[in-house]
C-alpha positions as CSV (number, residue, x, y, z in Angstrom):
1,M,23.7,8.8,-33.1
2,D,22.2,9.8,-29.8
3,N,23.8,6.8,-28.0
4,I,27.3,8.2,-28.5
5,N,28.6,9.0,-25.1
6,L,32.1,10.5,-25.3
7,E,32.1,10.9,-21.6
8,S,31.7,7.2,-21.0
9,N,34.4,6.4,-23.7
10,P,36.8,9.3,-22.9
11,P,40.0,9.6,-24.9
12,A,43.1,8.3,-23.1
13,G,46.4,10.0,-22.6
14,D,47.9,13.1,-21.1
15,D,46.4,15.4,-23.7
16,A,42.8,14.3,-23.0
17,A,42.1,17.5,-21.0
18,N,43.0,19.6,-24.0
19,L,40.3,18.0,-26.2
20,N,37.1,19.7,-27.4
21,L,34.8,16.7,-27.2
22,D,32.0,18.7,-28.8
23,K,34.2,19.1,-31.9
24,V,34.9,15.4,-31.9
25,R,31.1,14.7,-31.7
26,Q,30.4,17.1,-34.5
27,A,33.0,15.4,-36.7
28,F,31.6,12.0,-35.9
29,E,28.2,13.2,-36.9
30,A,29.6,14.6,-40.2
31,R,28.8,18.2,-39.1
32,L,32.5,19.2,-39.0
33,P,35.3,18.2,-41.3
34,L,38.0,16.1,-39.8
35,S,40.6,18.6,-41.0
36,D,39.1,21.1,-38.4
37,L,40.2,18.8,-35.5
38,T,43.5,19.0,-33.8
39,G,45.8,16.0,-34.0
40,D,44.7,14.9,-30.5
41,E,41.0,15.4,-31.4
42,Q,41.5,13.3,-34.5
43,E,43.0,10.6,-32.4
44,A,40.0,10.7,-30.1
45,Y,37.7,10.5,-33.1
46,L,39.5,7.4,-34.3
47,D,39.5,5.9,-30.8
48,L,35.7,6.4,-30.7
49,I,35.2,4.7,-34.0
50,E,37.4,1.8,-32.9
51,A,35.4,1.5,-29.6
52,L,32.1,1.5,-31.5
53,Q,33.2,-1.1,-34.0
54,R,33.8,-3.5,-31.1
55,E,30.2,-3.3,-30.0
56,S,27.6,-5.5,-31.8
57,T,24.2,-4.1,-32.7
58,P,21.1,-6.3,-32.1
59,A,20.8,-6.7,-35.9
60,E,24.4,-8.0,-36.1
61,E,23.8,-10.4,-33.3
62,A,20.6,-11.7,-35.0
63,F,22.4,-12.0,-38.4
64,F,25.2,-14.1,-37.0
65,A,22.9,-16.2,-34.8
66,E,21.0,-17.1,-37.9
67,R,24.2,-18.0,-39.8
68,R,25.3,-20.2,-36.9
69,K,21.9,-21.9,-36.8
70,R,22.2,-22.6,-40.6
71,G,25.7,-23.9,-40.2
72,V,27.3,-21.4,-42.7
73,G,29.9,-19.8,-40.4
74,V,33.5,-19.4,-41.3
75,G,36.2,-18.4,-38.9
76,M,39.7,-19.0,-37.6
77,D,40.8,-21.6,-35.0
78,D,43.4,-21.0,-32.3
79,E,46.2,-21.7,-34.7
80,G,45.0,-19.2,-37.3
81,N,43.6,-21.8,-39.7
82,I,40.4,-21.0,-41.6
83,V,37.7,-23.4,-40.4
84,F,34.2,-23.9,-41.7
85,Q,31.2,-24.6,-39.6
86,S,30.0,-27.0,-42.3
87,P,32.0,-28.5,-45.2
88,P,32.5,-26.0,-48.1
89,R,30.4,-26.6,-51.2
90,D,31.7,-26.8,-54.7
91,V,30.3,-23.8,-56.5
92,G,31.0,-24.1,-60.2
93,G,34.6,-25.3,-59.8
94,V,35.3,-22.8,-57.1
95,S,35.4,-24.2,-53.6
């Protein structure tokens, strides 16, 4: 996890100056139990996870590009309806 940069994704809020970012990094790398973090440090930990989940890896990008190419994507339209990139198939009575 060398690409984790807490300094470029700093925690927000008034208590950010009171955080021990080294402890947050250790917890993220499973070298420190979450219970050893203060409430503000736990919040920073969760904020980091949320920020990282928004970033796609090259493997994820390739996976979804291949799905789009094959026409097997499923998603939601602007009204919240489930839409299929291609018509759904009947699979043994389950569609």
